[in-house]
C-alpha positions in Angstrom: -21.7 73.9 5.4 -18.8 73.2 7.7 -15.6 73.1 5.6 -12.6 71.4 7.2 -9.1 72.3 6.2 -6.8 69.3 6.2 -3.0 69.5 5.7 -2.3 66.6 3.4 0.6 64.2 4.2 3.1 63.8 1.4 5.4 61.3 3.2 5.2 58.8 6.0 7.6 57.6 8.7 7.8 53.9 9.5 8.3 53.5 13.2 7.6 49.8 13.7 11.0 49.0 15.1 11.5 52.2 17.1 10.5 50.3 20.3 13.4 47.8 19.8 16.4 50.2 19.6 18.9 47.8 21.1 17.7 44.8 19.0 17.8 46.4 15.6 21.2 45.1 14.5 20.3 41.6 15.7 16.9 41.8 13.8 18.8 43.0 10.7 21.1 40.0 10.7 18.4 37.5 11.5 15.9 38.8 8.9 18.6 39.1 6.3 19.6 35.5 6.8 16.0 34.4 6.7 15.3 36.5 3.6 18.3 35.1 1.7 17.3 31.6 2.7 13.7 32.3 1.5 15.1 33.5 -1.9 17.5 30.6 -2.2 14.9 28.0 -1.2 12.3 29.2 -3.7 14.9 29.6 -6.4 16.1 26.0 -5.8 12.4 24.8 -6.1 11.9 26.7 -9.4 15.2 25.5 -11.0 14.6 21.9 -9.9 11.0 21.9 -11.4 12.2 23.6 -14.5 15.1 21.1 -15.1 13.5 17.9 -14.0 11.1 16.6 -16.6 9.5 14.2 -14.2 8.2 17.2 -12.2 6.4 18.8 -15.2 3.1 18.0 -13.6 0.2 20.3 -12.4 1.2 20.1 -8.7 4.7 21.3 -9.4 3.6 24.0 -11.9 1.4 25.4 -9.0 4.4 25.1 -6.6 6.5 27.1 -9.0 3.8 29.8 -9.3 3.6 29.8 -5.4 7.4 30.3 -5.2 7.3 33.2 -7.6 4.5 34.8 -5.5 6.5 34.4 -2.3 9.7 35.9 -3.9 7.7 38.9 -5.1 5.8 39.4 -1.8 9.0 39.3 0.3 10.8 41.6 -2.2 8.1 44.2 -1.8 8.6 44.5 1.9 11.7 43.0 3.4 14.6 44.9 1.6 13.0 48.2 2.7 12.5 46.8 6.2 16.2 45.8 6.3 17.3 49.2 5.1 15.1 50.9 7.8 16.7 48.7 10.5 20.1 50.3 9.7 19.0 53.8 8.9 17.9 56.7 11.0 15.8 58.1 8.2 12.7 55.9 7.9 10.6 58.2 5.8 8.7 56.8 2.8 7.0 58.9 0.1 3.3 58.7 -0.5 3.8 57.1 -3.9 6.4 54.6 -2.6 4.0 53.6 0.2 1.2 53.0 -2.2 3.5 51.0 -4.5 4.6 48.8 -1.5 1.0 48.1 -0.5 0.1 47.1 -4.1 3.1 45.0 -4.7 2.7 43.2 -1.4 -1.1 42.7 -1.5 -1.1 41.4 -5.1 1.3 38.4 -4.6 0.1 38.0 -1.0 -3.5 37.2 -2.1 -2.3 35.4 -5.2 -0.5 33.1 -2.8 -3.9 32.3 -1.1 -5.6 31.7 -4.4 -2.8 29.4 -5.5 -3.0 27.4 -2.3 -6.7 27.0 -3.0 -5.9 25.8 -6.5 -3.4 23.3 -5.1 -6.1 22.0 -2.8 -8.3 21.4 -5.8 -5.5 19.7 -7.6 -5.1 17.2 -4.7 -8.8 16.7 -4.6 -8.9 15.7 -8.3 -5.8 13.5 -7.9 -7.3 11.5 -5.0 -11.0 11.6 -5.6 -11.1 11.5 -9.4 -7.8 9.9 -10.5 -9.1 8.6 -13.8 -10.3 12.0 -14.9 -7.1 13.8 -13.6 -5.4 14.3 -17.0 -8.6 15.7 -18.4 -9.6 18.0 -15.5 -6.0 19.2 -14.9 -4.8 19.6 -18.5 -1.9 21.9 -19.2 -4.2 24.6 -20.6 -6.6 24.2 -17.6 -3.7 24.5 -15.1 -2.3 27.6 -16.9 -5.8 29.2 -16.7 -6.0 28.4 -13.0 -2.6 30.1 -12.4 -3.6 33.1 -14.6 -6.9 33.5 -12.7 -5.1 33.3 -9.4 -2.8 36.1 -10.4 -5.8 38.1 -11.8 -7.6 37.6 -8.5 -4.5 38.9 -6.5 -4.2 41.8 -8.9 -7.8 42.8 -8.4 -7.5 42.6 -4.6 -4.3 44.6 -4.7 -5.8 47.3 -6.9 -9.0 47.6 -4.9 -7.3 47.8 -1.5 -4.5 50.2 -2.6 -6.8 52.5 -4.6 -9.3 52.6 -1.7 -6.7 53.4 0.9 -4.8 56.0 -1.0 -7.8 58.0 -2.2 -8.3 58.9 1.4 -7.0 62.2 2.9 -4.1 61.8 5.4 -3.7 64.5 7.9 -2.1 65.2 11.2 0.5 62.6 12.2 2.5 60.9 9.5 4.0 58.2 11.7 3.0 54.6 10.6 3.0 52.4 13.7 4.3 49.4 11.6 7.4 48.4 9.6 5.6 48.7 6.2 2.6 50.3 4.5 -0.2 48.2 6.0 -3.9 48.9 6.0 -4.8 49.2 9.7 -2.0 51.7 10.7 -2.7 53.8 7.6 -6.4 54.0 8.3 -5.5 55.4 11.7 -3.8 58.3 10.0 -6.7 59.0 7.5 -9.3 61.7 8.1 -12.7 62.5 6.6 -16.2 61.1 6.7 -15.4 58.2 4.3 -12.7 56.5 6.5 -15.2 54.2 8.2 -16.8 53.2 4.9 -13.4 52.4 3.3 -12.2 50.5 6.4 -15.3 48.3 6.3 -15.1 47.8 2.5 -11.4 46.9 2.5 -11.9 44.6 5.6 -14.8 42.9 3.8 -12.7 42.3 0.6 -9.7 40.9 2.5 -11.6 38.7 4.9 -14.0 37.5 2.1 -11.0 36.5 0.0 -9.2 34.7 2.8 -12.2 33.0 4.2 -13.5 32.0 0.8 -10.1 30.4 -0.1 -10.0 28.8 3.4 -13.5 27.3 3.1 -12.7 25.9 -0.4 -9.5 24.3 0.9 -11.5 22.8 3.8 -14.1 21.5 1.4 -11.4 19.9 -0.8 -9.9 18.2 2.2 -13.2 17.0 3.5 -13.7 15.1 0.2 -10.0 14.0 0.3 -10.3 12.6 3.8 -13.5 10.8 2.9 -11.8 9.2 -0.1 -8.7 8.2 1.8 -10.8 6.5 4.5 -12.4 4.3 1.8 -8.9 3.0 0.8 -8.7 -0.6 2.3 -5.0 -0.8 2.9 -3.1 1.2 5.5 -0.2 1.6 3.0 -2.6 3.0 0.4 -4.0 5.5 2.8 -0.6 6.6 3.9 0.6 7.0 0.3 -2.5 9.0 -0.6 -2.2 11.3 2.4 1.6 11.8 1.9 0.9 13.6 -1.4 -1.1 16.2 0.5 1.1 16.6 3.6 3.3 19.4 2.5 0.4 21.4 1.0 -1.7 20.9 4.1 1.2 22.0 6.4 1.8 25.2 4.4 -1.9 26.0 4.4 -2.1 25.6 8.2 1.0 27.9 8.7 -0.2 30.4 6.1 -3.8 30.7 7.4 -2.7 30.5 11.0 -0.5 33.6 10.7 -2.9 35.4 8.3 -5.8 35.0 10.6 -3.8 36.5 13.4 -3.1 39.6 11.2 -6.5 40.0 9.5 -9.0 38.5 11.9 -7.7 39.7 15.3 -10.3 41.4 17.4 -10.4 45.2 17.6 -8.9 46.8 20.7 -5.9 48.6 22.0 -2.8 47.0 20.5 0.8 47.7 21.5 3.3 48.7 18.8 5.6 45.9 19.8 2.8 43.3 19.5 1.6 44.5 16.1 5.2 44.5 14.8 6.1 41.1 16.1 2.8 39.6 14.7 3.5 41.2 11.4 7.0 39.8 11.3 5.7 36.2 11.7 3.6 36.6 8.5 6.0 38.7 6.5 9.3 36.9 7.3 8.6 33.6 9.0 5.9 32.2 6.8 7.8 32.7 3.5 10.9 31.3 5.2 9.1 28.1 6.3 7.3 27.4 3.1 10.2 26.2 0.9 11.5 24.2 3.9 8.2 22.4 4.3 7.8 21.6 0.6 11.4 20.4 0.3 11.4 18.2 3.4 7.9 16.9 3.3 7.9 16.1 -0.5 9.9 13.0 -1.2 9.7 13.4 -5.0 11.0 17.0 -4.9 13.7 16.1 -2.4 15.0 13.3 -4.7 14.9 15.7 -7.7 16.8 18.4 -5.8 19.6 15.9 -4.9 19.7 14.7 -8.5 19.8 18.3 -9.9 22.3 19.9 -7.5 24.2 17.3 -5.5 25.1 15.3 -8.6 27.0 18.3 -9.9 29.0 18.6 -6.7 29.4 14.9 -5.8 28.8 12.8 -8.9 29.6 9.5 -7.0 27.1 10.2 -4.2 23.9 10.2 -6.3 
């Protein structure tokens, strides 16, 4: 029996930004501003929904849960990334790397499940308006949120435990700015690496595609129902309730598909890093902007909640 002696890796070095030495300060300032704006935008949404009783509806409950998932997802990755942009020591311990993967994958996939639930909410509101209060009861909505988080937790546990039970040997340089699956698999050694890679890929792609197909199915029924509305004003009003959700879905799945469904082949470190940044920094940054600008009811509530405190005569 051939016995291989592997030298186990106890820490990793994140070298995702090493190819942009002259841009690191600019990246730090840009990503810091975007991160602070993401936190502020999501916090404003949560506080507005909490304080405005007219927004205590299923759609805004799901939006609050979505904001929480975005805050947790970005918190797991971006502060560490910002610190690395200013530091020369970019090492991360084995345990910290595993923690980052778990605490980013869990809210990341919870986000996908919540977007699916929000699509179902819009489907019920437009296709079955008379049964909406029964189908989307407070208890039912709470269960959907809990199941979304449970689903994210399961995916996070499965992916993280599968990756970190592998043996890592040789180089400890992660060609990325965080502890992500593909660059870590390149550092793993042993006969089970290919099996784990296929299993983890299957779980991630099945979860993303499953959610995407359910959202597509919801909108197929929604579009069919909207087209049956006789007046143009009625059709516009019905579609406007879905516009912000649909826009966020397109942005989220557009960037996620680039990360998870890209074809295998030689990839440059710069290309992988920039593609990862779009999903990690840009998508959470855009989400509160889209929901705030495209949702008239939320926009009015935000003005009422915050601007009235600053300019009482203007509201």
